[in-house]
N, C-alpha and C positions, 0 to 999 in steps of 0.2 A: 363513433369515426365511425363517417360514409361517406364514398363517394363523392358525395352533393359539397360535402364541409369543403370551404375554404384552409387548406392547410398550409403552416410553413414548419420548416427546419431552421432555429436561429441557431448559428456554430455549427462550423462547413468542417472540425477536427475529426478524427476516429469516429466518435460514438456518432455525429452527422455522418454519415458519411454509410457508416453503417445501417443507419436507420434509412435514408436516400434509396438502399438496396434492396432492405425489405421493402417500402412500400411500392418500390419498384416493382416488385416481384404480386404487390396483390395492385397494379396497373393504376395505382395513386402517384398521380405528380406534383408533388407541396411545390412550393417556393422554396427556393435555398434566400438564405440572410445571411452574409457571415462578412468582417470587420475588416478581412484581407482580401483583397483582387483575388480574381479568382483564375489564373493562368492555363491557358489550354494548354502548356508547354509542361506544365506538372504534371507525373503520371499521377500521381493521389487523385486529380481531377478529369483524372483522362474521360469518363464516362457521366460527369456531373450533368450534363446538362443534357444527355437524353433525359435524364431520372428527373430532371425538373421543368416546372411549368415557365419558370425566368429564375432568373436570383439578383440581388441587391448585395451590390458588396460596396466598401467602403467607409466612409464617416456619414454617411445617410442611410447605412443600412438599415437603420432602426424606426426611419422614419414609417414605413407602410406598418408598423403592429398589429392598431389599430384594425385594419382591413380583415386579418383573418378571424376563425370562428374555433379553430386549437392552432397552437402553439407546438413545439416539440424544441424543450431548450436544453445542448447540450452543458455538461458539467462547468464547461471553461466559463461560460455565461455567465456572471453574477447575475444573483435573483434580482438584486435591492437598486439594480437599474431605472433612472426615471423611469425613461419608454416601458420597460415592463410593470410597472408597476401602476400607471396610466391606463395599458391596453387592458389591464384587468379590469382597472376601473368601468370601461368601457363594455365586459361581455365577455373580451377573451379567454377560453380555456389554456393554461400549462399545462401541458405533460413532459414526460423524459423518458428515452428511450428504456431507464432500469425503471419509471412505473409501467407500461407497457407489456414490458415480458414479467416484471410481478402480474400484474392484473390479467393475462391470460395463461401463464406457464402452467400446465398440469401437472409437473413434479414436485418433488416435495425440494425446495432449497434451503440449505446450510449457508449462510450469510456470515460473513467475516470483517470487521471492521478494528479499528485501531489507529495509534497512530506511529507507530513500527512492528513488525511484523506480520501485516496482514498477506503477504503476498507468499514468504515462505510458510503458516499457517494455511492459508489457500491449498496451496499446494502440500501441503503435508496429509490436507485429511481427502483430498482426493488420489492420495495415493494410496493412502492406509481401505479405500474404499473400492478403488478399482477395479483390483482383484478377487475381490471377497463379496460384493454386494451383488446379491440375486439377480437384481436387473440393471441396468445403464446406467452409467454415473458420467457427470460431466463436469468442467469447469469452464467459472467466465468473468465477468465484469471488466478490471483491470486489467487480468492476467486470462490466456484461457482462449477459449472459440468465442468470435462475435453471440451476445446471446439469443439475438431474436433470431440467426439463422440455424440456430437450433428445435427451435419450434415447432417442426414440422414433423420433428424426430422424438420427440417425448410421449410420455406416457405416466399416468398418475401413478407407478409402479419406481419413476425413475428417479434419479435424483440429480441436482447442479449445486452445486459446490461455488460462491459466487461472493468476489470480491467487490468489496463496496468503501470508496473515500466518502470522504464528509461532503463534496461537493456530488455525489449520485444520490447522498440520503437526506438535504437537507429539505427537498421539496416530495419527497416519498409517503408517503400513506399507505403503505403496505411495510408488513415485517416477514422475515423468513422463518418458517418451521422450525428451524432450527440456528439463534441468534449468537454465533462469538462472540463477545468482546474482547478483548485484546486494550490491553495501558494505552490511556489516553494521555496526551501533555501536548502544554500547545504549541500549533501550528497552522500556518495558514493563515496568522492574525491579518495579513493583508486584504484575505477577502472577506473572512467572518469576521471583519472589526475587536473581538472582543471574544476570549476563555467561554466564557459563560456561551455564546454563540454559536458557539465550536461544538463544543461537550451537546448542547441540544441537537445538531446537525447529525451527531454519531448518536444521539440516544433515538432517533428515528429506529434504527435497526431493530429494538425494540419493545415501543411504543405500540403497534398496530397488533401485536401479538395477542393469541386469547391464552385457554387455564388449558387449552391443547397443545400448544406448542412448549419449547424448552432455552430459556438461557444459562451460557456457560459464561460463566465469571469467576477470575481470581479473587479468591478470596481476599486475599495480603494486599490483594490494592482497595484502597478506600474509595475507587468506582463501583465497586460492588452494590454498596448502599445506594448509589445512586441508581445504578440496574434498574435493584431490586425495587424502588419505587416507581420505577417509569414501567415495568410491564407486570402484566399479571398472568406469562407466564410461568413454570415450573425452571427454581431459580437452583441447575445444577454448580457444582463447587469441585475446583481444582486449586492446590496450594502448592508450592515450595517448601513453604518455611511450619506448615502448620499441618496437624495429624487431627483426618478427619473419620465422622462416625460414617460420614456416605460423600463417597465422590472420590477423586483423583488427587494422590498425593506424593510430595517425596519422605519414605522413609530413613537414614542410614544412606545407602547406595542405593536405594531399590525406588521403583518406582511402583504402586500399590493403588489396587481400587478395591472401592467398599461400596458393595451393589449398590444401587440408586434405589431399592428397596428392602434390601433385607439388608443390609448392610455386612454382607459375608466380603470375607479376607481374601485377596487374590493378592499375588506379585505379579506383574507385567512382565518386566526387565528391570536390567540392569543399569543404574543411569547411562553407564562407561559405553555403552551401547548401541548408545545416538551417534550419528554422525554426525552433528551440529557441532559449532565450537558455541563457548558461551552459556552464559546462566541464564541470557534473555532470551534464548533459544532453545532451553530446559523449560522455561516455560510454554511456549510457543507446541511443543512439542504434547508438555501435559495439557494444553488447550484444545491440538489438534484429538488426543488419545480419550480426551472426553466426551466430543462431537461423538466419532465414530462409534461408542461405546452408546453412547442415544442411539443411534439406527441397529444395534445389535451386532455387532461385532467383534466375535470371541476376540481377547487377550488373548493367545497364543498366538493370533494369526495377527495383531496388531506389533506385536515381537518379533516378527517373522520380515515384518515389510517395511518397520521402520530402522531396520538394520541395514536396509537397501537404501534407502532415501539419499540422492542427492544432493548436497547446499544448491541452491539458484546462481544464476550466473548474477554477476554485480553484488552478490552479499557475502561477505568474508570467504571472499575465493582467491584462494591460493594461486596464484599468476605464475612465477616464476623462481627461481634463485639465480644469482649470482653468486659465488665463491659459498657463503656462509652468511647471507643476508637473505632475505626473503621479501615477496613482493605481495600483497593481498589488496585486493581491487574488495572495496566496499561504499563503491557508487553513488549506492540504492541507500547509504546516511545520509538525507537530506535533513533533519534535525539535529540539536545539540545533544536529544536524549537517545538518539539514536549511534553516536561515534561515540557518545558516552559508555555503551552497552559496549559497541564492536571493542573498546578498547581497553575494557572489562577483561576481553576475552584474550588478547593478545599477550605474553607476558616479554620479559628481557627489555632490549636495548633496542628503543622504538623510536621511530621520526613518525610524524603523521603529515597529509597534507591536508588543509583543512581551506573552505572559502571556498564563493559562491556569488548569488544573490540572494537575500533574504527576505525571505516572507511574515518580516516583524517578531524574529522569536528573540528568547532573551540568553542573550552569551554569558551570564558572570557565573552561570553555575557549572557550565564547558570551563570557562576559562580556572575558575578555584579548581578544579575538577585534575586538570593539566598539570596546571603549576604542583598539587599537591603530588600526583602520580610521577613527576620531573623524568622527561619525557629527552631523551638525547637531542630532539629539537621539534622543533613548527614551520613547516614551510607554508605560505600565507600566498590563495592566489584569490582572483574574479573581483569583483566590486568590495566584497565585505571584507576583502582584504587586508585595505588601509585603518578599518572599525578595530580587527581585531588585534592585529597593531600595537594602538594604542587603547586598546584592554589588556595587552597582556605587561604594555608598560608600567600600568598603573599598579602592578603586582610585583611581590619582589620572584620574580621568575629568574630560574637559575638554570637554561639552559638559550639555545642561541632560537632568533623568532626571526625571521626573513622572510621579503616579501619576492615574489615570484613576479617575472615580468610576461611571461608566457608558460604554455604546461612544459614541453619539454625541458625548459630550464628546474623548473618545480621540480618534475621527476630526479632531474638528478642532484638536483642541492639534497633532495630526501635521503637518496642513496649514500651520498657525501659523509653525510652526520651520523652516516651507523656503520659505515663499514670499517674495520672487516667482518665483522658480526653483528645481525638485530634484524630488524626487519621494517623494514617500511610499507606504508599502509596510508591509501588514499579513504576518508573516511569524512567528507569535506563540510558537513551538520549544513551545510545550504541548499537550496537548489540550483540548478547545472543550467539555467540561460545564461546570455553573456559571450560564453566561451564555448559552450556547445550548443547541440540540437537539445536534449535533456541527457536523464542522468545514466543511460544506457549508450550513449554516442562517449559521456565523458571514461566511461567504463573500458569501452573499448580502445576508446585512443591509449586510457593508460596502459592498458594491456599491450597496443603497440609497442609503447616506448619503452616498456621494460622489453618486451621482447628485443628491438633493437639496442637496447644496452647491454643487451646479455650477449647476443651476437658480435656487439662489437667488440668485448672483450676477451 
């Protein structure tokens, strides 16, 4: 990239705007390309006209792709658009914010991906490293600081913990020094079309590693074999169910570390000292522990810091209680697998709020699990609500399943299903769009409604 290149930024969402700010500091004014209108009154776009030479937006925003030397594609823009394929044939080079960061970052990168648990595991790794690592630790990607803004601070002695989605990975041609692969289940099939393509994108996390790098895998997961085939890196294992000669595992009530080289055994901590709820979060903790052990953090320090970790907002977050009814916000559960994991962590009399926008997930496993679980009831919301109700009707469901006309009604109905004692959990198994701006907005609205319900009583 140089200042004589004709450069465009395709997609002016969060990453696109971060990239514009970075290029602006380098005194490069690219062309902006965006599907939606760029309104001067929108606070997100306050400075966008200063940072671009011009903007194309609306239905014809892709018509000029062939005019550029280099296009930075935002993750929300699909790679398989005909206009992108045509531009590539004409010699246009495509990159991304993530690729640019990986290309120029001098620090070691710990990359984390998976269908669920990415944000929790990334935050755990950062939390375990930040107080003890001899140099500075940062985190970015989907959570944390905009990564390009870190570049002028980083040295080769530092560490960046980077959460990566399949959209960021699908055309990434570099892999991190330590790659943490969490469980992968079908998701985003509206974008990737098939599970095979989705998995292929995820495996880019390890594909470009070298023999000097490390790939952290859950040996209990059948995905471990695919990771082993995809990477030349050292495979570092953890397990909830198996005793390992090397790696991190659970034995009885303890988390145990067998030294990666000598096999020397050391107990890190009892599992009941981990503050996160659910078996899936115990697996996330094992992955995070394994990653920081690779970076040389002492087991005694790991125990001390794990005990102080607080769960992230919108992930099995206890919002409050009304009498003997607890309200849990798990708005970030946007897949059936995530919802099943959440409900395994919640016992007793439970009602669940489900539904939203489909990403072409298969809900059959979730419905079967819920029917066998025998809930107090399910309240359905959003675009998938009617579809889920039909699926419940085709089973031998023994609890009430109702459609809510709006979100306030859903929260009140879910409360009525469990009172005077039990748990209401928002764990939708679907994307949030339609009724909400995003999953964070959905969780915030849930918390507000719960507070109003508690205050009203």
